[in-house]
C-alpha positions in Angstrom: 126.0 106.9 60.8 125.4 110.7 60.9 124.0 110.9 64.3 122.0 108.5 66.2 119.7 110.8 67.7 119.0 110.8 71.4 115.6 109.3 73.0 114.2 109.3 70.0 111.2 107.2 70.3 110.1 109.5 73.7 110.3 112.2 71.6 108.1 111.3 68.6 105.7 110.2 71.7 106.7 113.5 73.2 105.1 115.7 69.9 101.5 113.0 69.9 101.5 113.2 65.9 98.4 114.0 64.7 98.6 112.7 60.8 97.1 116.1 59.1 99.4 118.1 61.7 102.4 120.7 61.0 105.6 120.0 62.8 108.7 122.0 63.3 112.1 120.4 64.4 114.5 122.8 64.5 117.0 120.7 64.8 117.6 119.0 62.1 121.2 118.1 62.5 120.9 114.2 60.8 117.7 114.2 60.1 117.1 111.3 62.6 113.6 112.9 64.1 111.9 114.6 60.8 112.4 111.4 59.3 109.9 109.7 62.2 108.0 112.6 62.4 107.1 112.6 58.7 106.6 108.4 58.6 103.7 109.2 60.8 101.8 112.0 58.3 99.7 111.8 55.9 98.8 115.4 54.4 100.4 117.2 57.8 103.8 119.3 57.2 107.0 119.3 58.5 109.4 122.1 58.3 112.8 121.8 59.5 115.7 124.5 60.7 119.5 124.1 60.8 121.8 127.1 60.3 124.8 124.3 59.1 125.8 123.3 55.8 126.3 119.5 56.2 122.4 119.8 57.5 121.7 121.2 54.8 123.7 118.5 52.0 121.8 115.6 55.1 118.1 117.1 54.4 118.5 117.0 50.1 118.0 112.9 50.4 114.1 114.0 52.1 111.8 113.6 49.0 108.7 114.0 50.3 105.9 116.9 49.5 105.5 117.3 53.0 109.1 118.6 53.8 110.3 121.7 54.0 113.6 123.0 55.0 115.5 125.9 55.9 118.9 126.4 56.4 118.4 129.0 59.5 119.2 129.4 63.2 115.9 128.4 65.6 116.0 131.8 66.6 114.2 132.9 63.2 111.7 130.3 63.6 108.2 132.8 62.9 110.1 134.7 60.7 110.7 131.8 58.4 107.4 129.8 59.3 105.8 133.0 57.2 107.8 133.1 55.0 106.0 129.6 54.5 102.7 130.8 54.6 103.0 129.0 58.3 101.7 130.8 62.0 100.7 128.1 63.9 101.8 124.8 64.2 100.6 121.7 66.4 104.1 120.5 67.3 107.3 121.8 67.6 110.9 119.6 68.4 114.6 121.0 69.8 117.4 119.1 70.5 119.9 121.5 71.7 124.0 120.9 71.5 126.0 119.0 69.1 126.2 116.4 66.4 128.0 114.0 66.6 128.3 113.9 63.2 130.0 117.8 63.6 131.6 116.3 67.0 133.4 113.8 64.6 134.6 116.2 62.4 137.9 117.6 62.8 138.0 120.6 61.1 134.9 122.0 62.5 137.2 122.2 66.0 134.0 121.0 68.5 136.1 117.3 70.2 138.9 117.9 72.2 139.5 114.3 70.8 141.4 115.9 67.7 144.1 118.3 67.0 142.5 120.9 64.1 141.2 124.4 64.1 140.3 126.2 66.6 136.6 127.6 64.8 133.7 125.8 66.8 131.4 126.9 64.1 128.0 125.7 63.6 126.8 128.5 60.5 130.1 128.7 58.9 129.6 132.5 57.8 129.6 134.1 61.4 132.2 136.2 61.4 133.4 134.9 65.7 135.6 132.0 65.9 136.9 130.3 69.4 140.7 131.3 68.2 139.2 134.7 67.8 137.6 134.6 71.0 140.3 133.2 72.9 142.7 135.8 71.8 141.4 138.5 71.9 138.8 138.9 74.4 140.0 140.5 77.8 140.7 138.4 80.6 137.3 139.3 82.3 135.5 138.3 79.5 136.9 134.9 79.3 136.3 134.3 83.0 132.7 135.3 82.8 132.1 132.9 79.7 133.8 130.0 81.2 132.6 130.3 84.5 129.5 131.3 83.2 128.8 128.7 79.6 131.1 126.1 81.7 130.9 126.3 85.1 134.7 126.1 85.1 135.9 125.9 88.7 138.8 128.0 88.1 137.6 130.5 85.3 139.4 133.1 86.6 142.7 131.2 86.8 142.4 130.2 84.0 141.2 133.4 81.6 144.3 134.7 83.0 146.5 132.6 82.1 144.6 132.0 78.7 145.5 135.7 78.3 149.5 135.1 79.4 150.1 132.2 77.1 148.4 134.4 73.8 151.2 136.7 74.6 154.5 134.0 73.6 151.7 132.5 71.2 148.6 132.7 69.9 145.9 130.4 70.1 145.0 128.5 66.4 144.6 125.1 67.0 143.1 122.4 69.7 145.8 121.5 70.8 147.1 124.6 71.6 144.4 125.1 73.8 144.4 121.5 75.5 148.1 121.7 76.3 147.6 125.1 77.9 144.6 122.9 79.7 146.6 120.4 81.0 148.3 122.3 83.4 145.0 123.8 84.7 142.9 120.6 85.1 141.8 119.4 88.6 144.1 115.7 88.6 142.4 113.2 87.2 139.3 114.8 85.7 140.9 115.9 82.6 138.6 115.4 80.2 135.8 116.3 82.2 137.1 120.2 82.4 138.4 120.4 78.8 134.5 119.8 77.5 134.1 122.3 80.2 135.9 125.0 78.4 135.2 123.6 75.0 131.3 124.0 75.6 132.1 127.5 77.3 133.6 128.5 74.4 131.4 127.1 71.9 128.3 128.6 73.9 130.1 132.1 73.4 131.1 131.1 69.2 127.5 130.2 68.6 126.1 132.5 70.8 123.6 129.8 72.1 122.3 131.4 74.8 120.7 134.3 73.5 119.4 132.4 70.4 117.8 130.0 72.6 116.3 132.6 74.5 114.8 134.3 71.5 113.6 130.8 70.8 111.5 129.8 73.7 109.4 133.2 73.6 108.4 132.6 69.6 107.5 128.8 70.9 104.5 130.3 72.8 103.3 132.4 69.3 103.9 130.1 67.1 101.9 127.1 68.8 98.6 127.0 69.1 96.3 125.3 71.8 96.7 121.8 73.0 99.8 122.0 70.3 103.0 120.3 72.0 106.7 122.2 72.4 109.6 119.1 73.5 113.2 120.4 73.6 116.2 118.3 74.9 119.0 119.8 76.3 122.1 119.0 77.8 123.6 120.7 79.4 122.3 122.3 83.0 122.2 125.4 82.2 119.8 125.5 78.8 118.0 123.3 80.8 117.5 125.1 83.2 116.2 128.4 80.7 113.9 125.4 79.5 112.2 124.5 82.9 112.0 128.3 83.9 110.5 129.2 80.2 107.7 126.5 80.6 107.5 127.4 84.8 106.9 130.9 83.9 106.5 131.9 80.3 110.1 133.6 80.6 114.1 132.2 80.8 114.9 134.2 83.2 112.8 135.5 86.6 110.1 135.3 88.3 106.2 134.1 86.9 103.8 136.4 87.2 100.4 136.3 87.5 97.4 138.4 86.2 94.6 140.7 88.4 93.2 137.5 89.4 95.8 135.7 90.0 95.9 133.4 87.4 99.4 132.4 86.0 100.8 134.5 83.3 102.9 131.7 80.8 101.6 130.1 77.6 102.9 126.5 78.6 101.9 123.8 81.3 104.6 121.2 82.5 103.8 117.7 81.1 106.2 116.2 82.7 107.1 117.3 86.2 110.8 116.4 86.3 112.9 115.9 82.9 112.6 112.3 80.7 116.4 110.9 81.2 117.8 108.1 78.2 117.8 104.3 79.6 120.7 102.7 80.7 120.5 100.7 78.1 120.4 103.8 75.9 123.5 105.5 77.5 125.0 102.0 77.1 124.9 102.6 73.4 125.5 106.1 73.2 127.4 108.2 75.8 125.8 111.4 74.2 122.4 110.3 76.1 124.0 110.3 79.2 124.0 113.7 79.7 120.2 114.2 78.0 117.4 115.8 79.8 113.4 115.6 77.8 111.5 118.7 78.9 107.7 118.4 76.7 105.1 121.4 77.7 101.8 122.1 75.9 100.2 125.4 75.4 97.4 126.9 77.3 
């Protein structure tokens, strides 16, 4: 299995698909969500995005007149929709995080389970890799990304240890990093700690939070009235950004109101609390454990 989509039924139901509508799956991955959307379209359209080369190969298996694939980061949403003659859509689905296929490919460097090069790029053409971050960033910068993106408790101590380590030996492989983390991790919480550090590096390498902010802001412009934005995230940083954008129309900051006291924001939350995967699904697919699904409707 290339990738098992999380909360597949919930995501598709949340979109409320109209057979002739235009939908966007901005995180194609293995195409699990896309295939389900296509099943419900008669003369509608589905435009899918993914910057990953492996995802593009998966997309080539879909033979449907309704389907268009864009090999691009979802932060270029409007630009690519326009290039495909689309100005407004009925729904957008985003399943953030990485696909199980990416995690299970040792050469990509995403997993703490395998040794491989410290790469972590979702777009292999991008110049910044995890090893460059570890070998070149000053301690203060490392401290910031470990604390902010990984919510690592001893971020400052770890950043200094990384700088010390690279003086003797540059970081090249996942094992080089794990070796250092083993000494720094809280007892009994080693794997969680590794995951937090890897997450912080991955977010930095792929500029994930900047991309998410740009993407969310464009959703308000391209989704038509009554259309749905469905976003699934896997860590608190992303979930906070999505929640804030739905509630205030901004990723950071307070809700603004117009002269009449009407809130200025493009969306209304459909579910106040995020939807989480059932115990059943978590048993079958560990990735579903931390997933939070938020649904919003365009006002």
